[in-house]
N, C-alpha and C positions, 0 to 999 in steps of 0.2 A: 293920661291919668292913671295913677296906681290902682290896681284892683283891690277890692276890700279884703280884709282879713276874714277868713272862714272861721267861725266860732261854732264848734260842735258842742251842743249845749242842751241842758234841761233846766228849768227854773227851780233850782235848789240853792242853798247858801253858797256852795262852791261855784256854781254857775254864775250867781249874782256878783261874786267878786270880780269876774272878768268883764261882764257887761258894764259894771260900774267903772272899772278902770278904763275901758275903751271909750265910754262916754266922757269921763273926766279928761282923757288925753286927746279927745277929738279925733280919734282914729276911725275911719270908715270900716264897718264890719257887716257881715252877712250871717244871720243865724242859720245853723244847720241842726235842726232838732234831732236829738238822740233820745228816743223814748225808753227810759231805763225801766219802765214797768212792763214793757213787752219784749225786752231783751235785745234791743237794737245795739246796745253797747258790746254785744258779742259778735257782731258781724265782722267778717274778715277785713273789710275796708276801714272800719273804725279801729280795729286792733292794730292795723298797720301804723296808725299814728298815736294810739294810746294802748300800749300792750298790757296795761293793768286793767283794761276794760272798765275804766272810770272816766266820766266826763268831769270837767271840760277839757277840751284840747283845741288847739288852733293850728291853722295853716296860714302862714304869712307869705304871700307871693313875692313880697319884697323883703326877703330876709337878708342875712349878712352877705355882703358882696353882691347884693341884688338878686341872689338866688333864693328860691322858695325854701322855707323851713317849717317843720312841724314841731310843736311843743306840747307836752302833756304835763299834768300836775299843776294845780292852780297857783301854787307858790312860785314855781319856775316860770309860769306864764306871766305872772305879775312882774317878776324881776326882768324878764325879757322885754316886756312892753315898756317898763320904766327906763331900761337902758336904751332901747330903741329911740324913745322920745326925749330922754333927758329930763323927765318930769317925775315928781313925787318920789324921788329916791335920794334926796339930799344933794348937796353941792361938793362935799368933801368925803374922803374915805371914812372919817369919823362919823359923819352923818349917816353913811350907808351902813356902818356897823350897828348904829342904833336902830335903823329900819330893819335890818336883817334879823336882829335879835327878836324883835316883836313879831316879825313875819313868821319866823320859825316857831316862836311860842304859840302862835295861832295854829300853825300847821300841825305841830306835835301835841298840843294840849287842848286849847279851846275847841277846835273843830271836832276832833275825835271824841272828846268827853261829852260835848253837847250833843253830838250825834247819837251816842249811846244813851244819854238821858232821854232823848226823843224816842229812841227805839223801845226802851223798857217802859216808858210812861205812856206812849201812844200806840205803837204797833204791836208790841209783844202780847198784850192782853187778847188780841184777836188771833194769835197764833198758839199760845199756851193757855188752855182753859184753867189750869190749876194756878191761880194767882199767887199762891204762897211760894211757888217756885221762882217767881219773878221779883219777890220783895227785896232780896239782897241786891240784885242788879239795879233795881229802881232806886233804892236808897244810896247805894254806892256812887252812882253817876250823878244823881241829883246833888249830893253833897259835894262832889268834886267840881261840878259846875259852879256851885255856890262859892267854893274856894277861889276858883278862877275869876269869877266876877269880882271877888274881893281884891285879887291881885290888880285887876284893871282899875278898880276904884281907888286903890292906894296910889297907883302910878299916875292917875289923872288928877290927883289932889292939887298939884301945882303946875299943871300944864293943860293945854287945850286938846292935844293929840298925843298918841302913844309914843311917837319917836321924835317929838319936837314939832316941826311943821307937819301939816296934813300930808299923809304919805300912803304908799301901798300897804303899809301895816294896818292903817285904819280901814282901808278898803277890804282887806282880808278879814278883819275881825268883826266889823259892823254887821254883816249878814247873819252871823252866828248868834247875835244877841236876840234871842227869841224866848223871852222869859216865861211866858205862859206854858209853852210846851216843855220847858225844862224845869218846871216847878219852882220858879224864882219870882221875885218882885223887885223891880228896879227902885222902888222907894227905899229899899234897904241899902242901896248903893248910889248916893246922890251925885257923886262925881261921874260915875259911869252913866247914870241917867242923863246928866247934862251933856256929856259927850255924845251919847246915842242920839239925842235930839238935835245936837249941833250938826252931826254928819247927815242925819235924815233930812235936814233942811236944804242940803245942797241939790240944785236942780239935776245935776248929772247922776247923783245917787238915786234920786227919785225915778229918773228915766231908766237907769240900769236895772233897778229893782223891778220895774214893770215889764222888762223885756220878756216876751213869750209868756205873759201871765195867763193867757187863755189855754196854754198847754197843760198847766198844773192841775192835778186832781188830788183829792185826799186818799191816802192809802189806809186810813184808819177805819173805814166802814167795813161791813162784813158781806159785801156783795161778792158774787162769784168772780167778777172781773177783778176786784181788788185782791181776792185770795190768790188768784193767778199772778198778779203783779207782785205780791209779797213773796210768793215762791221764787219768782225770778230774782228779786232784789236781795233776799236774805238766805236763799239756799246756796249750797256749795255747787259750783259749776266749773267743770274743766274747760280748758280752752278747746275750741273746735280743731 
């Protein structure tokens, strides 16, 4: 029996992308928690497989030619898993072009902009006491997320999923639709709202979203523990 894929993971939107994909593809996996609030992402053994000190990362013991392989970056992991299984990546080169476009759109746009909106709206007020200094960033990224939601809403006006059939592009984007923390309301985007509910109804999505849920804590409170966690996450740190 093939050993499970090692998933180095913390329950965040980027981590959920991979647990959802693994559940959808029926691949056995083992969670290897990487506590990003205590700096475990900077350990040498993790940097060996994820040199950008970001999770998720995987080690597949049954990689190409049967040899183990490690992969970092959530988009690259999704492409790897889709190619490995032949699932959720389309049947033709044209299908894969559609999937890749929306996967890269999420990686370069929706994820980073939504993450910045969360930062300025939720975390930054506990770091910078002068809220007037945060207003530009808060407004800038909230507005950009609103624009990106609009792009998705337009795209989904005449189709059920981003790239045609349900794909890794949907798995990548769905975890980042967190409207409350991003200053949005899905009622403004009816096509996006319907898609979000459609994807949320999939059993594998529900199971992937729940993976490691007991590990997650809020970084927005003002306890000393959370102050230390924010310093780790948002401070500049050189490689060891």
